[in-house]
N, C-alpha and C positions, 0 to 999 in steps of 0.2 A: 260281217263283217261286215260282210262283210264288213270297222274302225271305221266310218267311217267307218264306227267306221266312221264317220265322218268327219271335214272330219269324216274318216270312214264313218266313221260313224258319227264323229262329233259333228263334223260337217261331213261324219263318217261312218266310217266304221273304222250313220251314221250312222264301218266299217267299217259312223261311220265309221268301222270297220273300219279303213277304213277306214301311209296316209299322209309326202311333200315332194313329189318329183314331177318331171315333165311327162305329159301324156305320150305314150307310145301309140302311134297311129295304128288302128286295127287294119289288118290286111285281109284280102280275100273277100271284101264286101261286094255286094251287088246292088243293082238298081233295076232289077227286072220287074215284070208285071206283078204288082202287089197281090193280085188275086190268085197267083199261081203258088200253091203250097206243096208242089211235088218237086223231086230232085231226080236227076238222071240216075238210073240204076246200074249197078255193076262196076262202076269206076272208083278210082281213089278219090277220097273227099278230104279236103283240109277245112276243118272247122275253126273259125276264129272266135275267141272268147275275150271280151273286153270288160275289165273289172276295175274296182278301186279298193284300196286298203288291202286286207289279207283275208280272202275267202277260205284259204287253207287247202284248196283242191290239189295244187301242185305239191305243197309241203307234205300232204298226207299220201302222196303217191297215186292219187286217183286217176290222173291223166294217163300215167303209164299203165295202170291196171286196165283202164277202158280201152286203150289202144291195143293191148294184148288180146282183149276179148273181141275187138273189132279191127282186124289187121288192115282193113281198107281205109281207116280213119286216122288222120293226123290232127292233133289239137295244138293250136298256137294261141297262147294267152298274152295279152297286153294289159298293163294295169297302170293306174295312177294312184299315188298315195293319198292325195287330197281329194276327197269326194266332191268338194265344191268345184274344183277345176275339172274333174271328170264330168260332172253334170252339165257344166257350161259347154264343154266340147260336144257332149252328146246332143244337147239341144241344137247346136249349130248343124250337126250332121243330120239330125232328124228333119230339120227344116229344109235342108238341101237334098235329102234322099240318098246321099252317097256317103261312102266312108264308114258305113256301119258294119259291125261285126255280126256274125251269125247269132251270137249270144251276148246280150248286154246285161250287166248287173244294174239293179235299181235299189237304192236305199229306202228303208221303210218310210222315211220322212218325205220321199218323193212319190210314193206309190199312189197317193190320192191325185196328184197331178197327172199321172199316167192314166188312171181309170176315168177321171172326170174331164180331162182336157186333151188327152193325146191317144185315145183309144183307137183312132184311125191309123196311128203310126206303128202299132204293135199287133202281133199275131194273136188271134183267139186260139188258145191252146186246146180248147174243147174240140177243135177240128182234128186233133191228133189223139183224142181219147182222154184228155185230162180229167174228165168228169169222174172217172173211176177212182181218182186219187183223193177226192175231197175228204173222205173219212180218215185219211192218213195224216192230216195236218190239224193243228189247233184251229178251232173255228175262227178266231180273230185273225189269225195269219191268212187263212184261205179267203175270208170275206173281204179283207182289205185289198186284195188284188183282183176282185170281181166287180165288174161294172153293174150299173143298175139294170141293164138289159141282159145280164147273165154271161157276158164274155169273161173268160179267165185269161188275164194278161201276164201272169207270172207264177212261178212255183217258188215257194219259200225255201230259203236256205237255213238261216239261223235266226234266233231272237237274241235280245240283249239283256238278260237278267243281270242285276247289278250287285256288286259287293265292294269291299274296300281292300285293295292290295297295299302291303306295307313292308318296309325293310326291317327285319328283326335285328340285324347288326347295328343299324343306326338307332333303333329304339333302345337297345342295350347300352350304347354309348351315352345316350341322353338320360339313362336311369328310368326308363319307362318299362312297364310289363310287356311281354311279347306273346303271351298266351292269347290265342284268338278268341276264346270264350270270355276271358276277362276283359279284353278290349271291347268286345261287342257290348258288354254291360256298361263300360265307362263311356262309350260314345253311342249310347242308345238313341240320343237325340243329336241334332246338328249343333246345338249350343254346346253339348258335351264334347263333341268332336273339336270345336274351336277352342274350348278350354284346355283340352289335352294338348292341342297344338301350341298353346301359350306355354304350357309346362315344357314341352319339347324345346321350344325356342330358347329357354333359359340355359339349357345344357347341350344344345345341339352341336354336333360336330361342325367344324369349320366348313363354310360354303354349302351348308345343307339347310333347306327350308322344310316346312311341315308338309306342304303339298306343291304340286307342279304349277298349277295356275288356277285362278278363280273361275276361269271358263269351264274347266273340267268339273269344278264343284257345282257351278250353276247347272251344267248339263245333266249331271247325275241326279240333282235334286228335282229338276223339272220332269225327269223320267219317272218320278214317283207319283205323278198326277194323272188322273183320267182326262181331265180337260186342261189344256194348256193354252194354245193359241187360237183355237177354233172351238165352237160348241157343236153339238150334234146336228144343228140346222145348217152349219157351214158359215156362221157369222164369225168374223174376226173379233176375238174377245181379249186378246193378251193385255191390253191397256187396263182393263177393269178386272182382270182375273187376280184375286188375292194370292193364288198359288204362285203365279209368275213373280209377283212383287216380293213374296217371301223368299223365293230362291235368289232373286236379285239382291235383296237387302242382306241376306246371309253371306253372299259372295263379296259384297262390299265390305262387310265386317271383317272378313278374312284378309282383304287387301289392307284395310286400315290398321289391322293388328300386325301387318308385315309377316304374314304366315306363308306367303307364296314365293316360289322361285321366279315368278314373273316370266314364265316361258310361254311362247306361243305354241299351242298344240300343233303337232305335225311338222314343226320346223326342224331344221338340222340340229339346232341347239337343244331342242327338246329331246330329240332322238339320242344325242350324246349324253344327256343328263341321266338316262336310265343306268348306264354303266358307271358314271362318275359319282353316283350317290348324291345328286343335287337336291333330292327331295325324299322324304321318308314315307309319304303316303300318296296314293293316287286312286281316286274313285275309278273302279274298273268294271265295266260290263264284261260278260264272259269272253267276247271276242278280243278283248284287250290282252288276254293272257298270252296268246301267241305273239302279239306285238312286243310285249315286255320281254319275252324270251329272245326274240330276234334282236332287240336293241341292247339288252343287258348282257347277252351272250353267256358263255359257259361260266364266266366269273360270277354271275348272279345266282347260280345254282345253289339252292338251300338258304339264300339270304332273304328271299321273299316269302311272304305268307299271305293268307287271305282270311278276312273276317267278315261277319255279317255287316251290312250297310247301316249307318245311322238313319233313323227316321222311317224305317219300314222298307218294304220291297218296292222295286221299280224296274223299268225297262228302258234301255237306251240303245237304240239301233236295231240291227237285223236287216236282212236283205232279201231280194228276189232275183231270180234269173228269168229274163224275158227275151223274146225273139222279135226283132223288128220286122215289119211287113216287107221291108226292102232287103232282108237277108237272102243270101244266095242258096243256102242249104237248110231250109226250114225243117224238113222232115228229120234229117239227121241231127239237127240242132235240138229238136224236141226229144229225140231218143237219148241224147246226151244229158239234157237237164233233168229228164225224168230219172235217169240212173244216178246222177249226182245228188239229187235231193231225196233219194230213197233212204229208208231207215238205216240200212247197213253202212252206207257212205256217210251219212250225217254223223253216225256214231264214231266213225274213223276220224273225221275231221275234228270232232270234239276231243278225242283222245290225244290227237297230235297238237292241235292249236287252241283248244278251249272254246271254239265257237259253239254256243249251245243250240241244240237241235230245235227245229220247229216241227219236226215229225214226231208224232206221239209214240210211235214204235221205237224210235231212236232214244227218246227220253227214258223209256223203260230200260234200254240196254246199258245206259251209262249211269244209272242211279248210284252205284257203289264206286264210281271212279275217284281216284286220288291222283295227285300230281306231285311227283318227287321234286320238281324244280321249285315248287312253292311249298317246300317243307312238309310234303305229304298231306297238304290240305285236301279235305274231302270235297272236291269241286263238284262232284255229282250231286251231293246233298246240298251244299251251299247254294249253288246256282239253280238246282232243281226246286228247292223250297222257294227261292226268290221268284222263279218263273210261275209257280203255282199261285203265289200271293200277289203278283204284280197286277195293277189295274189294266183293264182293256182300254187302250188309249184312243181318244178321238183324234183322227188325223185330218188335216186340212190341206188344201192344194198348195199352200206356200209354207207349210210347217218348217221345212229346212231353211228357207230364206229368212223367216222371222227369227229362228234360232241363231242363224249366223249374224244377223244384225245386232242382236242383243249381246252375244258373246264378243263381237268386235267392240262394242261400246264398253263392256266391262274391262276389256283389255286396256282401254284408255284410262280407266280408273286405276287399274293395277300398275301400269307402266309409266303413266305420265301424271298421275295425281289429279286427274280431272274429277270434279265433284260428281257425286251420284246423280244429282238432279240434272246437271248439264249432260252427263252421259246418257241419261234416260231420254232426254229430248233428242239427242243425236240418234239414238236407236230408233225412236219413233219416225224421224225424218227418213232414216235409212229404209225402214220397213215400207213407208209410203212410196218411196222411189222404186224399190225393187218389185213391189207387187202391182204398182200402177194405180 
């Protein structure tokens, strides 16, 4: 997720996971001596977990299972749907040292900020034995949460391999094929995807567009690139990176062809649109599956399917669980996050929510998984192949902020008819303002 995530994972789950509500304040936070990593033994402990989007722990029954295994522990989760709102609130609380939960979620687009700029605010998990877990996670996932001097500041939950989710009933009404293999061939490129969208538009059911928003199109395309906003040296390169411009221009083409439902991702209107059939396709990282189920409800069962993504494999989103230095119950918090991110638990979350594991052991467990909600789609294979083929992305300290400014500007093109050039200049100004 975590959509947003963000977006959980767009700016979400980006959980982001992952994802449009008000932040529920984390309770049970502490502001004790940050050098104290012990907790009082023998008593009842209430662990607070503050997340964004849909990490799937509660939905998969993991909290209930953990509390049965540890009768002295009570878990209280608070969450924010919009990752951007979550991160802003977290920064305020980190600066003040109070109001922090025992466990805080961190979207992958923020993890470089944590390791490079805020390492003094988060607990080094090696102090609790996290070293022994290194071989259980994909190398890219583990190294992204490790500082240059070797501190481990988060344990990985999911990653965001990408696919395309689509409504088979709407495709049928528009006279388009519904077979996932045939569609994968027709939209093997993004130009092919837009051309099929134009065919859909000719016979589309009333009040139904080809895709939800050009922001989601941009986000999924940029997830196919190794270098996006920063290069490996840490230089900000988005203005001169042709991959960013290609994703931008393709998104603008979709807007100009009127293929979008013009919905702001993570908004109430966007949420309602899943059940209303307001769009036929949505680029979907694995963590989006649980979100679609939650919004489309039982009425969407069997109406959705999943096909391979146009243009090759990519990754959008994925998250970490971290422990603030100011947390009250650091030892117990670590025991919880180690358990939640273990292969068995990651596999359970995938089966329930679709959040694709970052644990190599869990990936093996779910290789043959199918999803009846999505017309029996072989989600283990589709997302497993995408995860294997996805590039290892270069992450910068303001990755998520740059992404947000670009998608905000694209929304102006989509909803207000602002020219591409003018929107690009707006995005550049926004990036300059937000990163200083």
